Backbone as a ProteinNet text record, in pm:
[ID]
protein_1_A
[PRIMARY]
HLDLSIAESAVGDTANYDWEEVADTIAQAVHRKVIHLRIPPWTAHVIGPCLSLLGLVTGKPDLVIKSNIRNFLQTNWTMDVGKATRVLGYHPAYPLQRGVEETAAWYFENHWIR
[TERTIARY]
2105.1	2154.5	2052.7	2003.1	1879.7	1964.4	1913.5	1958.3	1881.2	1962.5	1894.3	1853.5	1899.2	1857.1	1704.5	1635.1	1491.9	1427.7	1499.3	1435.2	1429.5	1483.9	1452.3	1335.9	1276.7	1146.8	1029.5	923.5	786.8	728.3	633.6	570.8	410.8	331.5	186.5	117.4	7.1	-91.9	-36.3	-90.8	-30.1	-109.6	-238.6	-325.3	-260.9	-301.2	-261.4	-394.4	-353.4	-453	-387.4	-496.5	-468.2	-491.4	-446.7	-453.3	-599.6	-689.7	-832.4	-893	-851.2	-885.9	-844.3	-711.2	-644.6	-707.9	-724.8	-794.1	-931.1	-1016.1	-1129.9	-1154.6	-1041.3	-1047.9	-1015.3	-924.4	-886.8	-1009.3	-1060.3	-1186.2	-1303.2	-1317.2	-1422	-1385.4	-1249.1	-1201.8	-1205.6	-1197.8	-1183.3	-1331.7	-1419	-1546.9	-1556.3	-1496.3	-1493.6	-1525.3	-1556	-1585.1	-1467.5	-1425.4	-1311.9	-1345.9	-1279.2	-1293.5	-1156.9	-1160.8	-1047.1	-1021.1	-903.2	-860.9	-745	-733.3	-621.9	-543.9	-424.3	-361.8	-224.2	-180.8	-48.6	72.8	165.6	269.5	312.2	361	404.7	314.8	200.2	89.4	124.8	160.6	170.1	297.2	404.5	528.1	505.2	407.4	354.1	261.5	159.4	67.1	134.1	216.8	280.4	349.1	427.1	498.5	408.4	296.6	184.7	131.3	89.6	14.2	117.1	243.4	339.6	340.2	337	339.8	211.9	97.4	-35.9	-27.2	29.4	48.9	129.3	243.8	312.9	227	159.6	76.5	-35.8	-107.1	-214	-173.5	-43.8	1	-63.3	-100.8	-139	-29	-43.8	67.9	72.4	210	233	228.1	125.4	88.3	148.9	174.4	212.9	360.2	437.4	595.4	653.8	769.9	823.5	825.1	873.3	863.3	742.1	628.7	491.8	454.6	483.1	439.9	507.1	648.9	724.3	655.2	601.6	545.2	401.1	322	186.4	191.8	306.6	330.3	354.1	391.5	422.5	306.8	314.6	192.7	184.4	310	305.6	382.3	331.7	399.6	330.9	417.3	378	465.8	422.9	493.3	502.3	622.1	643.8	670.1	602.6	632.2	697.6	756.7	815.2	942.6	1029.7	1145.5	1117.5	1018.1	968.3	908.5	841.2	779	890.5	1000.3	1122.1	1179.2	1220.4	1321.7	1276.4	1141.9	1080.2	968.8	908.4	773.8	653	685.7	581.6	451.2	333.7	209.2	118.6	50.8	-31	-138.2	-151.2	-263	-387.3	-401.4	-530.5	-499.5	-616.7	-602.4	-602.2	-572.3	-559.4	-668.5	-800.6	-907	-903.4	-857.8	-849.3	-729.1	-620.8	-513.4	-543.5	-610.6	-636.8	-738	-841.9	-935	-863.7	-786.1	-696.3	-619.9	-554.5	-460.5	-557.9	-644.9	-755.5	-801.4	-837.9	-878.5	-776.6	-649.9	-545.8	-533.5	-538.3	-530.7	-654.5	-763.9	-871.3	-861.4	-803.7	-786.9	-673.2	-575.4	-472.6	-466.5	-609.2	-641.6	-548.8	-509	-447.2	-545.2	-651.9	-765.6	-890.7	-1002	-1121.7	-1242.8
-2157.8	-2055.8	-1948.2	-1918.9	-1817.8	-1678.2	-1576.7	-1434.4	-1365	-1354.6	-1315.2	-1153	-1090.6	-962.1	-941.7	-1047.4	-1054.3	-974.4	-1006.9	-940.9	-814.2	-729.7	-584.9	-556.7	-657.2	-637.9	-640.1	-573.9	-564.4	-682	-744.6	-851.3	-798.1	-802.5	-765.5	-812	-732.8	-760.8	-715.2	-760.5	-695.8	-578.6	-554	-435.2	-298.4	-193.8	-68	-3.7	57.6	110.4	258.3	345.2	485.4	488.5	589.8	605.9	594.6	655.1	645.1	505.8	425.1	285	202.9	231.4	156.9	203.9	336.7	375.8	327.7	327.3	266.7	123.7	35.6	-95.8	-131.4	-49.6	-67.4	-30.7	79.6	152.4	41.9	-31.1	-137.5	-273.3	-295.6	-424.6	-403	-261.6	-232.7	-173.9	-178.1	-121.3	4.5	112.6	240	319.7	443.9	536.5	611.7	643.5	705	859	946.1	1065.7	1110.4	1149.3	1176.8	1321.5	1352.2	1498.2	1520.1	1640.7	1667.3	1775.8	1752.3	1855.6	1877	1998.5	2041.2	1946.6	1898.9	1801.5	1842.3	1964.1	1999.1	1967.8	1961.9	1924.9	1771.9	1708.9	1551.8	1546.2	1635.9	1620.8	1667.8	1768	1814.4	1707.1	1649.5	1574.9	1425.1	1396	1252.4	1236.9	1329.9	1316.3	1338.8	1423	1438.3	1316	1242	1114.1	990.4	1005.1	928	939.2	1066.1	1098.8	1054.7	1074.1	1037.7	874.3	801.5	658.5	622.1	717.7	680.3	708	824.6	869.5	743.2	698.9	600.6	462.4	440.5	292.8	223.5	298.4	239.5	225.9	129.2	119.5	241.6	275.8	387.9	337.8	385.7	332.1	445.1	566.6	671.6	698.4	632.2	658.8	739.8	789.1	894.7	825.2	702.1	647.6	626.4	610.7	597.5	748.2	835.7	965.7	1003.2	959.2	986.9	909.5	780.5	700.2	779.2	807.7	865.8	989	1058.4	1211.6	1175.4	1062.3	1041.6	1055.9	1124.7	1128.1	987.4	955.3	819.6	731.9	603.7	512.7	371.6	275.2	148.5	49.9	-51.3	-188.9	-267.8	-305.3	-409.5	-541.3	-635.2	-771.2	-858.3	-771.3	-843	-925.5	-866.5	-941.2	-1053.2	-1056.3	-1177.5	-1279.2	-1238.3	-1323.5	-1393.8	-1317.5	-1374.8	-1470.2	-1427.7	-1500.4	-1610	-1592.8	-1697.6	-1751.9	-1715.9	-1759.5	-1712.8	-1598.5	-1548.8	-1514.6	-1546.2	-1496	-1452.9	-1349.5	-1320.5	-1428.3	-1472.5	-1566.5	-1500	-1384.2	-1309.9	-1166.4	-1069.5	-933.5	-851.9	-740.6	-642.9	-655.6	-662.3	-659.8	-781.3	-898.3	-1012.2	-1004.3	-955.4	-936.3	-848	-732.8	-628.8	-674.8	-759.5	-822	-941.8	-1011.5	-1087.7	-1020.5	-920.6	-832.1	-774.5	-718	-640.3	-744.5	-870.1	-971.2	-995.6	-999.7	-1034.8	-901.7	-792.4	-680.4	-681	-718.1	-735	-848.9	-969.1	-1074.2	-1063	-968.1	-945.6	-815.2	-748.3	-635.4	-512.8	-503.6	-380.2	-277.3	-299.1	-209.8	-291.5	-213	-260.3	-237.9
-1138.9	-1044.1	-1054.7	-936.1	-937.8	-899.1	-997.4	-974.9	-849.1	-744.1	-625.9	-633.8	-739.2	-747.2	-779.8	-786.5	-806.8	-676.6	-561.9	-442.2	-450	-563.2	-552.3	-650.9	-704.7	-775.1	-696.9	-742	-671.2	-736.5	-641.2	-691.6	-662.2	-778	-744.1	-871.5	-879.2	-993	-1122.9	-1242.5	-1357.2	-1410.9	-1337.9	-1393.7	-1332.3	-1389.7	-1352.3	-1270.5	-1149.9	-1081.3	-1030.6	-1020.8	-986.2	-833.1	-771.4	-618.4	-576.1	-652	-604.9	-608.7	-713.3	-708.7	-605.5	-550.5	-445.1	-324.9	-300.6	-182.3	-165	-275.3	-275.3	-250.3	-300.7	-264.6	-117.8	-68	81.3	161.4	133.2	222.2	219.4	97.6	101.2	185.9	171.1	255.5	398.8	447.2	590.9	651.8	555.1	588.8	639.3	555.4	578.6	463.1	479.7	366.2	341.1	229.1	181.4	126.8	172.2	115.8	34.7	-93.4	-164.8	-155	-92.6	-78.2	-162.8	-225.5	-309.2	-208.1	-161.7	-76.7	-124.5	-99.1	-136.4	-76.8	-147.8	-112.7	44.1	69	188.5	314.2	285.8	409.5	456.9	351.9	373.3	478.8	448.7	510.8	671.4	695.3	820.4	883.7	815.5	872.3	908.3	836.1	872.5	986.6	1033.7	1154.1	1262.8	1246.2	1346.2	1380.5	1267.3	1278.6	1354.2	1319.7	1373.3	1542.9	1575.2	1703	1785.4	1724.6	1769	1783	1700.9	1720	1831.2	1867.3	1966.3	2107.2	2114	2215.7	2249.7	2139.1	2160.1	2164.7	2130.4	2124.6	2007	1892.4	1763.4	1662.7	1587.2	1475.5	1399	1363.8	1290.9	1126.7	1062.9	918	825.8	865.6	794.8	814.6	729.7	745.3	641.4	656.9	565.1	419.3	409.8	269.9	214.6	291.7	238.9	184.4	249.3	197.2	85.4	68.1	-57.6	-169.5	-137.2	-251.7	-284.1	-179.2	-221.2	-299.9	-281.4	-332.3	-503.9	-533.9	-675.5	-765.4	-870.8	-968.3	-1049.4	-1087.1	-1159.6	-1092.8	-1043.7	-979.3	-1015.9	-1044.7	-1107.9	-1050.2	-1044.1	-1019.7	-1134.8	-1179.5	-1291.6	-1245.1	-1273.3	-1236.8	-1337.3	-1445.7	-1558.9	-1507.4	-1428.6	-1383.7	-1316.8	-1223.6	-1132.8	-1236.5	-1347.1	-1458.4	-1521.1	-1564.8	-1652.6	-1555.2	-1445.9	-1355.1	-1291.3	-1227.6	-1152.2	-1212.7	-1319.4	-1386.9	-1308.3	-1241.4	-1176.3	-1234.7	-1179.1	-1250	-1128.6	-1114.3	-993.8	-989.2	-866.3	-811.9	-835.7	-785.7	-786.3	-783.9	-802.7	-835.9	-703.2	-716.6	-603.2	-508.1	-537.6	-445	-361.8	-402.9	-324.4	-223.4	-277.7	-191.7	-80.9	-103.4	-6.5	97.1	39.7	136	227.7	180.7	262.9	380.5	313.7	411.6	518	474.6	586.5	685	646	721.4	815.9	780	884.9	975.2	931.2	1029.3	1135.9	1081.9	1174	1273	1216.2	1315	1429.5	1385.6	1482.3	1547.4	1522	1617	1571.7	1456.6	1404.9	1359.6	1321.4	1307.7	1337.5	1374.6	1429.3	1332.6
[MASK]
++++++++++++++++++++++++++++++++++++++++++++++++++++++++++++++++++++++++++++++++++++++++++++++++++++++++++++++++++

C-alpha cells in the first residue's frame, strides 16, 4: 500500500542552494544576465500585480504569481526529499543545473521565452 500523502512532498535535488545560486543557474540557462537586488518586501507585493497586469496586456505568461512572491520573500526556504526517499526510494537523477537547463530548453521550444 502506497502512502499517497507523498504528493505533499517536494521532489528535488539533495543539495542546498541560496536564492542567488538559483537565480544565477536560471540566468545561465536562459542566456540572460542577472542583477541581484535587495528590495523591501512590500515592493514585491506592489510589483507582482503590476507584472501580472503587464502579462495580461502583452499576452505573455504570468510568471510572478502571489504564491511565488510569498516563497521568494522567505529568508530560509528548503525542500526536503527525505519523505520521497523513504516512501518511494527516490534519489535525484541529476542536480539543479541540469533540471533548470532542461526546463529552459522546454520554455524556448514552446516559445514561452525567447
